[in-house]
TORKOL-4160 file (C-alpha; in steps of 0.2 Angstrom, whole numbers, padded with zeros to 4 digits, m for minus):
107
<pt num="1" X="0088" Y="m0005" Z="0074"/>
<pt num="2" X="0082" Y="0009" Z="0061"/>
<pt num="3" X="0072" Y="0003" Z="0046"/>
<pt num="4" X="0081" Y="0001" Z="0030"/>
<pt num="5" X="0073" Y="0010" Z="0016"/>
<pt num="6" X="0074" Y="0004" Z="m0002"/>
<pt num="7" X="0071" Y="0015" Z="m0018"/>
<pt num="8" X="0056" Y="0008" Z="m0027"/>
<pt num="9" X="0052" Y="0021" Z="m0040"/>
<pt num="10" X="0051" Y="0040" Z="m0044"/>
<pt num="11" X="0037" Y="0051" Z="m0037"/>
<pt num="12" X="0033" Y="0055" Z="m0055"/>
<pt num="13" X="0029" Y="0037" Z="m0059"/>
<pt num="14" X="0014" Y="0037" Z="m0046"/>
<pt num="15" X="0001" Y="0050" Z="m0051"/>
<pt num="16" X="m0012" Y="0056" Z="m0038"/>
<pt num="17" X="m0025" Y="0043" Z="m0035"/>
<pt num="18" X="m0015" Y="0029" Z="m0043"/>
<pt num="19" X="m0010" Y="0012" Z="m0037"/>
<pt num="20" X="0006" Y="0003" Z="m0042"/>
<pt num="21" X="0014" Y="m0013" Z="m0036"/>
<pt num="22" X="0033" Y="m0016" Z="m0033"/>
<pt num="23" X="0042" Y="m0031" Z="m0027"/>
<pt num="24" X="0055" Y="m0029" Z="m0013"/>
<pt num="25" X="0063" Y="m0045" Z="m0005"/>
<pt num="26" X="0050" Y="m0056" Z="m0013"/>
<pt num="27" X="0036" Y="m0046" Z="m0005"/>
<pt num="28" X="0023" Y="m0039" Z="m0017"/>
<pt num="29" X="0019" Y="m0021" Z="m0010"/>
<pt num="30" X="0006" Y="m0009" Z="m0016"/>
<pt num="31" X="0010" Y="0009" Z="m0017"/>
<pt num="32" X="m0005" Y="0021" Z="m0017"/>
<pt num="33" X="m0005" Y="0040" Z="m0019"/>
<pt num="34" X="m0019" Y="0049" Z="m0010"/>
<pt num="35" X="m0020" Y="0068" Z="m0007"/>
<pt num="36" X="m0002" Y="0070" Z="m0010"/>
<pt num="37" X="0004" Y="0056" Z="0002"/>
<pt num="38" X="0011" Y="0039" Z="m0003"/>
<pt num="39" X="0007" Y="0024" Z="0006"/>
<pt num="40" X="0014" Y="0006" Z="0005"/>
<pt num="41" X="0004" Y="m0009" Z="0010"/>
<pt num="42" X="0003" Y="m0028" Z="0007"/>
<pt num="43" X="m0005" Y="m0031" Z="m0010"/>
<pt num="44" X="m0017" Y="m0045" Z="m0005"/>
<pt num="45" X="m0035" Y="m0045" Z="0002"/>
<pt num="46" X="m0035" Y="m0055" Z="0018"/>
<pt num="47" X="m0053" Y="m0061" Z="0013"/>
<pt num="48" X="m0049" Y="m0071" Z="m0002"/>
<pt num="49" X="m0032" Y="m0067" Z="m0008"/>
<pt num="50" X="m0036" Y="m0054" Z="m0022"/>
<pt num="51" X="m0023" Y="m0042" Z="m0028"/>
<pt num="52" X="m0028" Y="m0025" Z="m0020"/>
<pt num="53" X="m0019" Y="m0016" Z="m0035"/>
<pt num="54" X="m0034" Y="m0021" Z="m0045"/>
<pt num="55" X="m0046" Y="m0011" Z="m0033"/>
<pt num="56" X="m0049" Y="0008" Z="m0030"/>
<pt num="57" X="m0045" Y="0021" Z="m0017"/>
<pt num="58" X="m0061" Y="0026" Z="m0008"/>
<pt num="59" X="m0060" Y="0040" Z="0006"/>
<pt num="60" X="m0042" Y="0035" Z="0011"/>
<pt num="61" X="m0045" Y="0016" Z="0010"/>
<pt num="62" X="m0040" Y="0003" Z="m0003"/>
<pt num="63" X="m0056" Y="m0006" Z="m0009"/>
<pt num="64" X="m0054" Y="m0024" Z="m0015"/>
<pt num="65" X="m0062" Y="m0026" Z="m0032"/>
<pt num="66" X="m0069" Y="m0044" Z="m0028"/>
<pt num="67" X="m0080" Y="m0042" Z="m0013"/>
<pt num="68" X="m0078" Y="m0024" Z="m0007"/>
<pt num="69" X="m0067" Y="m0026" Z="0008"/>
<pt num="70" X="m0058" Y="m0010" Z="0013"/>
<pt num="71" X="m0042" Y="m0007" Z="0022"/>
<pt num="72" X="m0035" Y="0010" Z="0029"/>
<pt num="73" X="m0021" Y="0016" Z="0018"/>
<pt num="74" X="m0011" Y="0023" Z="0033"/>
<pt num="75" X="m0012" Y="0008" Z="0045"/>
<pt num="76" X="m0018" Y="m0007" Z="0034"/>
<pt num="77" X="m0033" Y="m0010" Z="0047"/>
<pt num="78" X="m0049" Y="m0017" Z="0040"/>
<pt num="79" X="m0062" Y="m0004" Z="0038"/>
<pt num="80" X="m0076" Y="m0014" Z="0029"/>
<pt num="81" X="m0080" Y="m0032" Z="0029"/>
<pt num="82" X="m0080" Y="m0046" Z="0022"/>
<pt num="83" X="m0061" Y="m0045" Z="0027"/>
<pt num="84" X="m0058" Y="m0047" Z="0046"/>
<pt num="85" X="m0039" Y="m0047" Z="0046"/>
<pt num="86" X="m0029" Y="m0031" Z="0042"/>
<pt num="87" X="m0014" Y="m0030" Z="0031"/>
<pt num="88" X="0004" Y="m0024" Z="0034"/>
<pt num="89" X="0008" Y="m0005" Z="0031"/>
<pt num="90" X="0026" Y="0000" Z="0028"/>
<pt num="91" X="0035" Y="0016" Z="0032"/>
<pt num="92" X="0037" Y="0027" Z="0016"/>
<pt num="93" X="0048" Y="0042" Z="0013"/>
<pt num="94" X="0051" Y="0053" Z="m0001"/>
<pt num="95" X="0069" Y="0058" Z="m0005"/>
<pt num="96" X="0077" Y="0067" Z="m0020"/>
<pt num="97" X="0061" Y="0064" Z="m0031"/>
<pt num="98" X="0061" Y="0045" Z="m0026"/>
<pt num="99" X="0049" Y="0034" Z="m0016"/>
<pt num="100" X="0058" Y="0024" Z="m0003"/>
<pt num="101" X="0049" Y="0010" Z="0007"/>
<pt num="102" X="0056" Y="0000" Z="0022"/>
<pt num="103" X="0049" Y="m0018" Z="0019"/>
<pt num="104" X="0055" Y="m0024" Z="0036"/>
<pt num="105" X="0049" Y="m0009" Z="0046"/>
<pt num="106" X="0031" Y="m0009" Z="0052"/>
<pt num="107" X="0020" Y="0006" Z="0055"/>
């Protein structure tokens, strides 16, 4: 079954290098814009539950503000401890100036 995409915001609402959270079906999802692409990930650090939206984008990774754990923007895989478990990454597409995310699809 193909993933169902949900419009979450306009592309113009997410500047280059910016982070934004949206809620889809009770999931808090982090949007990140990096080098022109938009990524969608769970907004929680698996190390201690911090909101990743409070962190920074560093070399294609989202860095947790609390202890510096990092996750790959494309895959959600851990790239730096102290986290040892990755986070979910969701399919994203841009259509007619809008950002759409498939909250039940997995990349």
